[in-house]
C-alpha positions in Angstrom: 0.0 0.0 0.0 1.3 3.4 -0.9 0.8 6.9 0.5 1.9 10.4 -0.3 5.5 9.5 0.6 5.6 6.4 -1.7 8.1 6.7 -4.6 6.6 6.9 -8.0 8.8 4.0 -9.2 10.3 1.1 -7.4 12.9 -1.0 -9.2 13.3 -1.2 -12.9 10.7 0.3 -15.2 7.8 -2.1 -15.9 6.9 -3.1 -19.4 4.5 -0.9 -21.3 1.0 -2.2 -21.0 -1.3 -0.4 -23.5 -4.3 -2.4 -22.3 -4.1 -1.4 -18.7 -5.3 1.9 -17.3 -2.8 4.5 -16.1 0.8 3.4 -16.3 4.2 4.9 -15.8 6.0 5.8 -19.1 9.8 6.0 -18.9 11.4 8.2 -21.5 14.8 8.1 -23.2 17.7 9.4 -21.1 18.7 12.1 -23.5 15.3 13.5 -24.0 14.8 13.3 -20.2 17.7 15.6 -19.6 16.5 18.3 -22.1 13.0 18.0 -20.8 14.1 18.4 -17.2 16.0 21.6 -18.0 12.9 23.0 -19.6 10.6 22.0 -16.8 13.0 23.4 -14.1 13.3 26.7 -16.0 9.6 27.0 -16.1 9.3 26.0 -12.4 11.8 28.7 -11.4 9.9 31.3 -13.4 6.6 30.3 -11.7 8.2 30.3 -8.2 9.8 33.7 -8.8 6.4 35.1 -9.8 4.7 33.6 -6.8 7.4 34.8 -4.4 7.2 38.3 -5.8 3.4 38.3 -5.4 3.8 37.0 -1.8 6.3 39.7 -0.9 4.1 42.4 -2.4 1.2 41.0 -0.3 3.2 41.1 2.9 4.2 44.7 2.2 0.6 45.7 1.6 -0.6 43.9 4.7 2.1 45.5 6.9 1.2 48.9 5.6 -2.4 48.4 6.6 -1.3 47.1 10.0 1.0 50.1 10.5 -1.7 52.5 9.4 -4.2 50.8 11.6 -2.0 51.0 14.6 -1.3 54.7 13.9 -5.0 55.4 13.8 -5.9 53.3 16.9 -2.9 54.1 19.0 -0.7 51.6 20.7 -3.3 50.5 23.2 -4.2 47.6 21.0 -0.9 45.9 21.2 -1.8 42.2 21.7 0.2 40.2 24.2 0.6 36.6 23.4 -2.0 34.3 21.8 -5.4 35.8 21.3 -8.7 34.1 22.2 -9.4 32.7 18.8 -12.6 31.0 19.9 -14.1 34.1 21.5 -16.7 35.8 19.3 -16.9 39.6 19.1 -19.9 39.8 21.6 -19.2 43.0 23.5 -20.9 45.1 20.8 -24.0 42.9 21.2 -24.1 43.1 25.0 -25.5 46.1 26.9 -23.4 47.3 29.8 -23.7 47.5 32.7 -25.0 43.9 33.0 -28.1 43.3 35.1 -27.3 41.8 38.5 -28.9 38.5 39.3 -32.1 39.0 41.3 -31.8 38.4 45.0 -33.8 35.2 45.7 -36.7 35.4 48.1 -36.5 33.7 51.5 -36.5 30.0 50.9 -38.3 28.8 54.0 -41.2 29.3 56.3 -42.2 32.7 57.7 -40.2 33.7 60.8 -42.1 35.0 63.7 -41.0 37.9 65.9 -40.4 35.4 68.7 -38.2 33.2 66.5 -36.3 36.2 65.2 -35.7 37.5 68.7 -34.4 34.1 69.9 -32.1 33.9 66.8 -30.7 37.4 67.5 -30.0 36.4 71.1 -28.2 33.3 69.9 -26.2 35.5 67.5 -25.3 37.9 70.4 -24.1 35.0 72.5 -22.0 33.7 69.7 -20.4 37.2 69.4 -19.7 37.2 73.1 -18.2 33.7 73.0 -16.0 34.7 70.1 -14.6 37.8 71.8 -13.9 35.8 75.0 -12.0 33.4 73.0 -10.0 36.2 71.3 -8.8 37.5 74.6 -7.2 34.1 75.3 -5.6 33.6 71.9 -2.0 34.3 71.1 -1.4 36.5 68.1 1.3 35.6 65.5 4.7 37.3 65.9 5.0 40.9 64.7 6.6 41.0 61.2 5.9 37.3 60.6 4.5 36.5 57.1 1.0 35.9 58.7 1.2 39.2 60.6 2.3 41.1 57.6 -0.4 39.7 55.4 -3.1 40.7 57.8 -1.6 44.2 58.1 -1.3 44.5 54.4 -5.0 43.8 54.0 -5.7 46.4 56.7 -9.0 46.5 58.7 -10.1 49.7 60.4 -11.7 50.0 63.9 -14.9 51.3 62.3 -15.1 48.2 60.1 -14.5 45.9 63.1 -17.3 47.5 65.0 -19.8 47.4 62.0 -18.9 43.8 61.5 -20.2 42.9 64.9 -23.7 43.6 63.6 -22.9 41.4 60.6 -21.7 38.6 62.8 -24.9 38.7 64.9 -27.1 38.6 61.7 -25.1 35.8 60.2 -25.3 33.6 63.3 -29.0 34.4 63.7 -29.6 33.3 60.1 -27.8 30.0 60.8 -29.9 29.5 63.9 -33.1 30.0 61.9 -31.8 27.6 59.2 -31.2 24.9 61.9 -34.6 25.4 63.5 -36.5 24.9 60.2 -34.1 22.4 58.7 -33.2 24.7 55.8 -30.4 22.7 54.3 -28.7 23.2 50.9 -31.0 21.5 48.4 -29.3 21.5 45.1 -26.0 22.4 43.5 -26.2 26.2 43.9 -28.7 27.2 46.6 -28.9 30.3 48.7 -31.2 30.8 51.7 -32.4 34.0 50.2 -33.2 37.4 51.7 -35.3 37.0 54.8 -36.9 39.0 57.6 -35.6 42.4 58.4 -33.9 42.3 61.8 -34.3 44.9 64.5 -30.6 45.8 64.6 -29.4 49.4 64.3 -28.6 50.9 60.9 -25.6 53.1 60.6 -27.0 55.3 57.8 -30.5 56.2 58.8 -32.2 59.6 58.7 -29.9 61.9 56.8 -30.3 64.9 54.5 -28.2 65.5 51.4 -27.7 68.5 49.3 -27.5 67.3 45.7 -26.3 70.7 44.5 -23.0 70.3 46.4 -19.9 71.1 44.5 -17.6 68.7 46.3 -17.8 65.0 47.3 -18.3 63.8 50.8 -15.3 61.8 52.1 -17.2 58.6 52.6 -19.2 58.6 49.3 -22.6 59.4 50.8 -24.9 61.8 48.9 -23.4 60.8 45.5 -26.1 58.5 44.2 -29.4 60.4 43.8 -31.6 57.4 44.5 -29.6 55.6 47.1 -27.4 58.3 48.7 -26.5 56.2 51.8 -26.1 52.8 50.1 -24.6 52.9 46.6 -20.9 53.3 46.5 -20.6 54.4 50.1 -17.7 53.2 52.4 -18.5 50.5 54.9 -21.2 48.8 52.9 -21.4 45.2 51.5 -19.9 44.5 48.1 -22.5 44.3 45.4 -23.5 40.8 44.3 -23.7 40.2 40.6 -24.6 36.5 41.2 -26.2 35.0 44.3 -23.4 33.6 46.6 -22.7 29.9 46.6 -22.0 28.8 50.2 -21.5 25.3 51.3 -24.6 25.5 53.6 -26.4 28.2 51.6 -25.7 30.7 54.4 -22.0 31.3 55.2 -19.7 28.3 55.0 -17.1 28.4 52.2 -18.1 27.0 48.8 -17.9 23.2 48.4 -17.9 20.9 45.4 -21.2 20.1 43.7 -21.3 16.7 45.5 -21.0 18.4 48.9 -17.4 17.4 49.4 -14.3 19.5 49.9 -12.8 21.2 46.9 -9.1 20.5 46.1 -6.8 22.4 48.4 -6.2 25.9 47.1 -2.5 25.1 47.4 -2.9 22.0 45.2 -4.6 24.2 42.6 -1.8 26.7 42.8 0.9 24.0 42.4 -0.8 22.1 39.6 -2.5 24.9 37.6 -0.5 28.0 38.4 3.1 26.7 38.1 6.1 29.0 38.2 6.8 31.1 35.1 9.4 33.8 34.4 8.2 35.0 31.0 8.0 38.8 30.4 5.8 40.9 28.2 8.1 43.5 26.6 5.2 45.5 25.3 4.4 47.0 28.7 6.2 48.2 31.8 5.6 47.3 35.5 4.1 50.8 35.8 0.9 49.2 34.5 0.7 46.9 37.5 1.7 49.7 39.8 -1.2 51.9 38.6 -3.5 49.0 38.9 -2.7 48.4 42.5 -2.9 52.1 43.3 -6.3 52.3 41.6 -7.5 49.1 43.4 -6.7 50.6 46.8 -8.8 53.7 45.9 -12.0 51.6 45.2 -11.7 48.4 47.2 -10.6 47.5 50.7 -11.8 44.1 52.0 -11.8 43.9 55.8 -10.5 40.8 57.6 -11.5 39.5 61.0 -9.2 40.6 63.8 -8.7 39.8 67.4 -9.0 42.1 70.5 -7.6 45.5 69.8 -7.1 44.7 66.2 -4.6 41.9 66.8 -3.8 39.5 64.0 -5.3 36.0 64.3 -3.2 32.8 64.3 -5.0 29.9 62.6 -2.2 27.3 62.4 -1.1 26.9 66.0 -2.1 23.4 67.2 -1.4 24.5 70.8 -4.4 26.7 71.0 -8.1 26.7 70.0 -8.8 27.7 66.5 -10.7 31.0 65.9 -14.2 30.4 64.4 -13.3 32.7 61.5 -10.2 30.7 60.5 -10.2 29.0 57.2 -6.6 27.9 56.7 -5.2 26.5 53.5 -4.2 22.8 53.7 -0.7 21.9 52.7 0.0 18.4 51.5 2.7 16.2 52.9 4.6 16.3 49.7 4.5 20.0 49.1 7.6 20.8 47.1 8.4 23.9 49.1 6.6 24.0 52.5 7.4 20.5 53.4 11.0 21.4 54.3 9.6 23.6 57.1 7.3 20.8 58.3 4.2 23.0 57.6 0.8 21.5 56.9 -1.3 24.7 57.2 -1.1 28.1 55.7 -2.8 30.9 57.7 -6.0 32.3 56.3 -8.6 34.4 58.1 -12.0 35.0 56.6 -13.3 38.4 55.6 -15.6 40.0 58.1 -19.3 39.7 57.6 -21.0 42.9 56.6 -24.3 44.0 58.1 -27.3 43.8 55.8 -30.2 44.4 58.3 -32.0 41.1 57.5 -31.7 37.4 57.6 -29.8 36.0 54.6 -26.5 34.8 53.3 -23.2 36.2 54.4 -21.9 39.3 52.7 -18.5 41.0 52.8 -17.6 44.6 53.6 -15.9 47.2 51.5 -14.1 49.8 53.7 -13.4 52.2 50.7 -15.7 54.3 48.7 -16.4 52.7 45.3 -15.9 55.9 43.4 -12.5 56.9 41.9 -12.3 59.9 44.2 -8.7 60.0 45.4 -9.6 58.4 48.7 -6.4 56.4 48.4 -4.7 59.8 48.8 -7.0 61.4 51.4 -8.8 58.6 53.2 -12.5 57.6 53.3 -13.5 59.2 56.6 -13.3 62.6 58.2 -10.8 61.6 60.9 -8.3 60.3 58.4 -8.7 63.4 56.1 -8.3 65.7 59.1 -5.2 63.9 60.3 -3.5 64.2 56.9 -4.3 67.9 56.3 -1.8 70.6 57.4 -4.5 73.2 57.8 -2.5 75.7 55.8 -3.2 76.7 52.1 -5.1 73.4 51.5 -1.9 71.4 51.7 -1.4 67.8 53.0 1.1 67.2 55.8 4.6 66.2 54.6 7.9 65.3 56.1 10.7 67.6 54.9 14.1 66.0 54.7 17.4 67.7 55.4 18.0 68.1 51.7 14.6 69.8 51.3 12.7 67.0 49.7 9.1 66.2 50.7 8.2 62.7 51.9 5.0 61.3 53.3 4.4 61.8 57.0 5.9 59.1 59.2 4.1 56.3 60.8 5.7 55.6 64.2 3.5 52.6 65.1 5.9 49.8 66.0 3.2 47.2 65.3 2.2 48.4 61.8 3.9 45.4 60.2 6.4 47.6 58.4 8.6 49.5 61.0 11.9 47.8 62.0 13.8 48.7 65.1 17.1 49.2 63.3 15.7 51.6 60.8 13.7 53.5 63.5 16.9 53.9 65.5 18.4 55.7 62.5 15.3 58.0 62.3 13.7 56.2 59.4 10.1 55.1 59.7 7.5 53.8 57.4 4.8 56.2 56.1 1.2 57.3 56.5 -1.1 58.0 53.6 -4.8 58.0 52.8 -4.8 54.2 52.6 -3.3 52.1 55.3 -1.8 49.7 52.8 0.6 52.3 51.5 3.8 50.6 52.8 3.0 47.2 51.2 5.6 47.6 48.5 8.1 50.2 47.5 6.4 51.0 44.1 3.1 51.5 45.8 4.6 53.8 48.5 6.3 55.8 45.7 3.0 56.3 43.9 1.4 57.5 47.2 4.3 60.0 47.5 3.9 61.2 43.9 0.2 61.9 44.4 0.5 63.5 47.8 3.1 65.9 46.3 0.8 66.4 43.4 -2.0 67.6 45.7 0.3 70.1 47.2 1.5 71.2 43.8 -2.1 71.7 42.8 -2.9 73.9 45.8 0.2 76.0 45.3 -0.6 76.7 41.6 -4.3 77.3 42.4 -3.3 79.9 45.1 -1.2 81.7 42.5 -4.2 82.3 40.3 -6.7 82.6 43.1 -4.8 84.3 46.0 -8.1 85.0 47.9 -9.0 81.3 48.3 -8.7 80.0 51.9 -7.4 76.7 53.1 -10.7 74.8 52.7 -11.4 76.1 49.2 -7.9 75.3 48.0 -8.0 71.8 49.5 -11.4 70.9 48.0 -10.6 72.3 44.5 -7.2 70.5 44.4 -8.9 67.3 45.6 -11.5 67.7 42.9 -8.9 68.1 40.1 -6.8 65.2 41.4 -9.7 62.8 41.4 -10.6 63.9 37.8 -7.0 63.2 36.7 -7.1 59.8 38.3 -10.3 59.0 36.5 -8.9 60.2 33.1 -5.6 58.3 33.4 -7.5 55.1 34.3 -9.9 55.4 31.4 -7.5 56.6 28.8 -4.3 54.8 29.6 -5.0 51.8 31.8 -8.4 50.3 30.7 -7.7 50.3 26.9 -4.5 48.3 27.5 -6.2 45.8 29.8 -9.4 45.0 27.9 -8.5 46.4 24.5 -9.3 49.8 23.0 -12.1 48.4 20.8 -13.8 46.7 23.7 -13.5 49.9 25.7 -15.2 51.8 22.8 -18.0 49.2 22.5 -18.7 49.4 26.3 -18.9 53.2 26.1 -16.2 53.9 28.7 -13.6 55.6 26.4 -13.3 59.3 27.3 -15.3 61.5 24.9 -13.9 65.0 24.7 -16.3 66.0 21.8 -19.5 64.8 23.4 -22.1 67.1 24.9 -24.0 64.2 26.5 -24.1 64.1 30.3 -22.7 60.8 31.7 -24.7 60.4 34.9 -27.4 57.8 35.4 -28.8 57.6 39.0 -30.2 54.1 38.3 -26.6 52.7 37.9 -25.2 51.3 41.2 -21.4 52.0 41.2 -20.8 49.8 44.2 -17.9 47.5 43.8 -18.9 43.9 42.9 -17.7 41.1 45.1 -16.3 39.2 42.1 -14.3 42.3 41.1 -12.6 42.6 44.5 -12.2 39.0 45.3 -11.2 37.6 41.9 -11.4 39.6 38.7 -9.2 42.6 39.6 -6.6 40.3 41.1 -5.6 39.3 37.6 -2.7 41.7 37.9 -0.8 39.5 40.3 0.2 37.4 37.3 1.8 40.4 35.7 4.5 40.8 38.4 8.0 39.7 37.5 10.4 38.0 39.9 13.1 40.7 39.6 12.6 44.4 39.5 15.1 46.9 38.2 16.3 49.3 41.0 17.0 52.2 38.8 16.4 53.5 35.3 20.0 54.5 34.8 21.5 52.1 32.2 25.0 52.9 33.5 24.2 51.9 37.1 25.8 48.7 38.5 22.8 48.0 40.7 21.4 44.6 40.1 17.7 43.7 40.1 15.9 43.2 43.4 13.8 40.2 44.2 10.1 41.1 44.5 9.6 39.8 48.0 12.4 42.1 49.3 10.4 45.2 48.1 7.4 44.3 50.4 7.1 46.5 53.5 10.5 48.0 52.7 10.1 51.8 51.8 13.2 53.0 53.5 15.1 53.6 50.2 12.9 56.7 49.7 14.9 58.5 52.4 17.9 58.5 49.9 18.3 61.5 47.7 17.6 59.5 44.5 15.3 57.0 46.2 12.0 58.1 44.6 13.4 58.5 41.1 15.1 55.2 41.3 11.9 53.4 42.4 9.8 55.1 39.7 12.5 54.6 37.1 12.8 51.0 37.9 9.0 50.4 37.5 9.2 52.4 34.1 12.0 50.2 32.8 11.1 46.8 34.1 9.1 44.7 31.6 5.8 43.5 32.7 5.3 39.8 33.5 3.5 37.8 30.9 -0.3 37.5 31.4 -1.2 33.9 31.8 -2.2 31.4 34.6 1.4 31.1 35.8 3.1 33.0 38.7 6.6 33.6 39.9 7.7 31.8 43.1 8.3 35.2 44.6 4.5 35.2 45.0 3.8 31.5 45.5 6.5 30.8 48.1 8.0 34.0 49.4 5.1 36.4 49.9 5.8 38.6 53.0 8.9 36.5 53.8 10.8 38.3 56.6 14.2 39.9 56.0 17.3 38.0 57.0 17.7 39.6 60.3 14.2 38.6 61.3 14.4 35.0 60.3 13.6 32.4 63.0 12.4 28.8 62.7 10.0 29.5 59.7 11.6 31.8 57.2 9.3 30.9 54.4 6.6 33.2 53.1 3.0 32.6 51.9 1.4 31.7 48.6 -0.6 34.6 47.2 -2.3 32.4 44.6 -3.6 30.0 47.3 -4.8 33.0 49.3 -6.7 34.4 46.2 -8.4 31.1 45.5 -9.3 30.7 49.2 -10.7 34.2 49.3 -13.1 33.4 46.5 -14.4 30.3 48.3 -14.6 32.3 51.5 -16.8 34.9 49.7 -19.0 32.2 48.2 -18.2 33.2 44.7 -20.0 30.8 42.3 -17.8 28.6 40.1 -16.3 29.5 36.7 -19.1 28.2 34.4 -21.7 30.4 36.2 -19.8 33.6 35.5 -19.4 32.7 31.8 -23.1 32.5 31.5 -23.6 35.8 33.3 -21.3 37.4 30.8 -23.2 35.8 27.8 -20.1 33.9 26.9 -20.2 30.4 25.3 -21.0 27.9 28.1 -18.4 25.7 29.7 -20.7 23.2 31.4 -18.8 20.2 30.0 -15.1 19.5 29.6 -15.6 19.5 25.8 -17.1 23.0 25.9 -14.3 24.2 28.2 -11.7 23.0 25.8 -12.7 25.9 23.6 -12.3 28.4 26.4 -9.1 27.6 28.3 -5.5 26.6 27.7 -5.2 22.9 26.8 -2.7 22.2 29.5 -4.9 23.9 32.1 -7.9 21.8 31.0 -6.2 18.5 31.7 -5.1 19.7 35.2 -8.6 20.9 35.9 -10.1 17.6 35.0 -7.8 15.7 37.4 -8.4 18.1 40.3 -12.0 19.3 40.1 -13.8 16.3 38.6 -16.6 18.4 37.2 -16.5 21.7 35.4 -18.9 23.3 37.9 -16.3 22.9 40.6 -13.7 25.0 38.9 -12.8 28.2 40.9 -13.6 31.3 38.9 -10.1 32.8 39.6 -8.3 29.8 38.1 -10.7 29.4 35.2 -10.6 33.1 34.2 -6.8 33.2 34.3 -6.6 30.2 32.0 -8.4 31.9 29.2 -6.2 33.4 26.4 -6.3 37.2 25.9 -9.0 38.9 23.9 -7.9 40.7 20.7 -6.2 44.0 21.6 -6.2 43.3 25.3 -4.1 41.4 27.8 -6.8 39.6 29.7 -9.3 36.9 28.7 -13.0 37.3 27.8 -14.4 36.7 31.3 -12.1 39.2 33.0 -12.7 41.6 30.2 -16.5 41.3 30.8 -16.3 41.6 34.6 -13.9 44.6 34.6 -15.8 46.3 31.8 -19.0 46.0 33.8 -17.5 47.5 36.9 -15.8 50.4 35.1 -19.0 51.2 33.1 -20.7 51.5 36.5 -18.0 53.7 38.0 -18.4 56.1 35.2 -22.2 56.2 34.8 -23.0 55.9 38.5 -20.8 58.7 39.7 -22.6 62.1 39.9 -19.2 63.8 40.3 -17.6 62.1 37.2 -15.2 64.5 35.5 -16.9 64.4 32.1 -20.3 65.5 33.4 -21.9 68.2 31.3 -24.4 69.4 33.9 -24.4 70.2 37.6 -22.4 72.5 39.9 -19.6 69.9 40.1 -18.9 70.0 36.4 -15.7 71.5 34.9 -15.8 74.3 32.3 -14.7 73.4 28.8 -11.3 75.0 29.3 -10.8 73.2 32.6 -11.9 69.9 31.2 -9.4 70.2 28.4 -6.6 70.4 31.0 -7.8 67.2 32.5 -7.9 65.6 29.0 -4.2 66.7 28.6 -3.2 64.8 31.7 -1.0 61.8 31.4 0.5 59.7 34.1 3.9 60.7 32.6 3.1 64.3 33.2 2.2 63.7 36.9 5.5 61.8 37.3 7.5 64.5 35.6 6.0 67.3 37.8 6.3 65.5 41.1 9.5 63.4 41.0 12.8 64.8 42.1 15.0 64.9 39.0 13.3 62.9 36.2 13.7 65.0 33.1 12.2 62.8 30.4 9.6 60.1 30.0 7.7 58.2 27.4 4.2 59.7 26.8 2.5 56.4 27.6 4.2 55.4 30.8 2.6 52.0 31.1 4.0 50.9 27.7 7.5 50.2 26.6 9.6 52.9 25.1 9.6 52.9 21.3 11.4 55.4 19.1 8.5 55.8 16.8 5.3 54.9 18.7 6.2 55.9 22.2 9.5 57.9 22.3 11.2 59.5 25.3 10.1 63.1 25.5 11.3 66.0 27.6 9.2 66.6 30.7 8.7 70.2 29.5 6.7 68.8 26.5 4.6 66.5 28.7 3.5 68.8 31.5 1.2 71.3 29.7 -1.5 71.8 32.4 -2.7 75.4 32.3 -3.9 76.7 35.7 -5.2 79.8 34.1 -8.3 77.8 33.2 -9.0 77.6 37.0 -8.7 81.3 37.7 -12.0 82.4 39.3 -13.8 85.1 37.3 -15.0 88.1 39.2 -18.6 87.6 38.2 -18.6 84.2 39.8 -17.8 85.6 43.3 -21.4 86.2 44.0 -22.3 82.6 43.4 -22.6 80.2 46.4 -22.8 76.5 46.3 -23.6 74.3 49.2 -21.1 71.7 50.4 -23.0 68.8 51.8 -21.7 66.8 54.7 -23.3 63.5 55.6 -21.5 62.7 58.8 -22.1 59.5 60.7 -21.4 60.6 64.3 -20.3 58.2 67.0 -20.9 54.5 66.9 -20.8 52.8 70.3 -21.1 49.1 70.5 -21.3 47.2 73.7 -21.1 43.4 74.0 -20.8 41.0 76.8 -17.0 41.3 76.9 -16.0 44.7 75.6 -17.1 48.3 74.8 -15.5 50.3 72.0 -16.3 53.7 70.5 -15.2 55.1 67.1 -16.2 57.9 64.8 -17.5 56.1 61.7 -16.4 57.7 58.5 -18.2 60.8 57.4 -18.2 63.5 54.8 -16.6 66.8 53.9 -16.0 69.6 56.4 -17.5 73.0 56.3 -17.9 76.1 58.5 -21.2 78.0 57.8 -24.9 77.7 58.6 -25.8 74.1 59.3 -28.8 71.8 59.4 -28.4 68.9 61.7 -30.5 65.7 62.0 -29.7 63.0 64.6 -31.1 59.5 65.0 -30.3 57.1 67.8 -31.3 53.5 67.8 -30.6 50.5 70.0 -30.9 46.8 69.5 -29.0 43.6 70.0 -26.9 45.2 72.8 -25.7 47.9 70.3 -26.3 51.6 70.4 -25.8 53.8 67.3 -25.9 57.6 67.0 -26.2 59.1 63.5 -25.7 62.7 62.8 -26.3 64.6 59.5 -25.0 68.0 58.7 -25.7 70.2 55.7 -23.2 73.1 55.4 -23.4 76.1 53.2 -20.0 77.4 52.0 -18.8 79.8 49.3 -18.1 78.0 46.1 -19.0 79.5 42.7 -20.5 77.4 40.0 -18.3 77.1 37.0 
């Protein structure tokens, strides 16, 4: 039998058979030579013609590509393989997506007597938990576990509000037991039940919707739900009903009610080490992503008495009820050498909802891109950071006359080290308590704090009559607008692709006269966004970071884990410029499902002088997967359906959605597609065309950023309202680039690429002098004389003092409130008491001078 590789002749030529069908004819040798020359000549001519046509085709194609790139800009650079099987659906889907309806209570009616008994049981559980906390030993200061919990950061206000959530959660479980309300099918939630008589933090309040400035805690922004949507200290928004193991609060289980594979096992098998870089982008993309993330999300963790960290892996003491540690297998390739079988993990605190129902989690930050990462989300924080002079923020002035962030002298902040403190060097304080988590993040905090003070100085030059309050509020207003513009013009188009950004309607529109605000859009941060989708950037972090931008420097790269809680180099004369320059010149890690061991083995590893018996760090990927289960995030297939993407209910269907290697690992670990964690599934998708993330993350991020634009009544592109910018002022915001902010507020950086998050390229993204990048004209913000007669109210929705008393402790704290003011005021106060908790709520509306422009 022959095939395509069978020779045409075998052995001597056969005899001519004129009666047979096709046969081989062997010609005379001399004729054959002449004929071969003629054939070869003809073949060469044909090949030359085909090759010429092919080259011309390539030239024409390249010219179209180059022209297309020139028109669309460099935001459409594609990193790696594109998602070939992903149809162009985003132009067919209307954003924002509709959230899944909250299911009704799936049980019998609950009487007042049953509710009261359940609340009493919840109060007792809270008291028992706090008694246990007094007896537990916290992990050592500066240990990986301690640092992790400090890096997440939980405020006193959040801890106190969470007590209500804990009572509600335990009351719901008590009702479920009483009426035998067990999980009945694969994805079941107990539903929204009876409203409980527990105090509400935001009750009778009055807002002035003509206010020119935002409140600090996000209240009075949404016109329909001014004390719920987008406000600090509220539950994350649910796009899909949570999937808890018991339908109420226990972490997600497999569909057959068994434990899911250990998060560490998933990390090892599916998210193996990788050291590939993406030369198209710089680490500054990831730096901005984290800075932005800390402006809009802040998940609160359970803490012990007085805010102490919780130890979950000490066999010598009882385990805290909010522990959910990651199991480490006996053959773990890294942790086994330290004889560890448990990785510390503490659950997120339960948020208060005011009714029976499944567990929700708390966002401590305002949802809006409002600069709260610079200023804070409550009055007390803002007041502490302000200098009280000319609208400026407090800064530390160094002996060589440079400005640094104010110092944090708390020895237990997870950052400060005795040796550095002895030399007068401390970690720093900023609007967000996570500011010291890594050197690049601290540097970005410093740049933007300096930027605020730069804004106030320039505004005072053109408006010398403005007082401290006016200068502060106007600078804060401009800074927030610039953060919004940088995010939507430089960051989002790179992440999800410029075309997708256009189709979703979130690309900035300088030529549009259409107002952006829609009061029906809830801008609150989605649970899936905070607990999974926006954590995609962790895969972008390389193992080694450049320590400077200077190509002549002999400084070697620094390992990523050594940059964590290590901001002390900023005290050096070139410290800030070196940190920023290093982020600008370090290539981004490749987007895929793989991670560097700097994150999967050495996260928050202690420095050499602090090493004891367990020098190893934590595994960030395991923690991310565990967090999704803790929050009850439904599995990967459910999110694909929510985003109208092709289903992945079977392994055959999933083969069209994820990396082939990942698919085989998923089969072995999860058994069924419906068990796959959304974080792992989403990261295993190849990128969409023009972006660097896959279809599911593109959808989830797009939905959230659409909401942050449409649902913000103070959005910078608004065309109506007293908070809007004039045309000339708005043009200055449109002229803003992250590179111009860096140029203006660094110490000695003199040039930068226009697109700071992308690689330097001589043609598409060349280095430019800072003088060409910083074109902001403050003359547009000079107040016209005719405007001086105008007055605009500044609304303050301030939540007074929250006092919570339980069986074992009493604490008081000022719960985050709004802006400050000093004129005629209206005040409304409500006090309510229930479940052993007293809450006082105060609302103030203040009139202050602020002309409409």
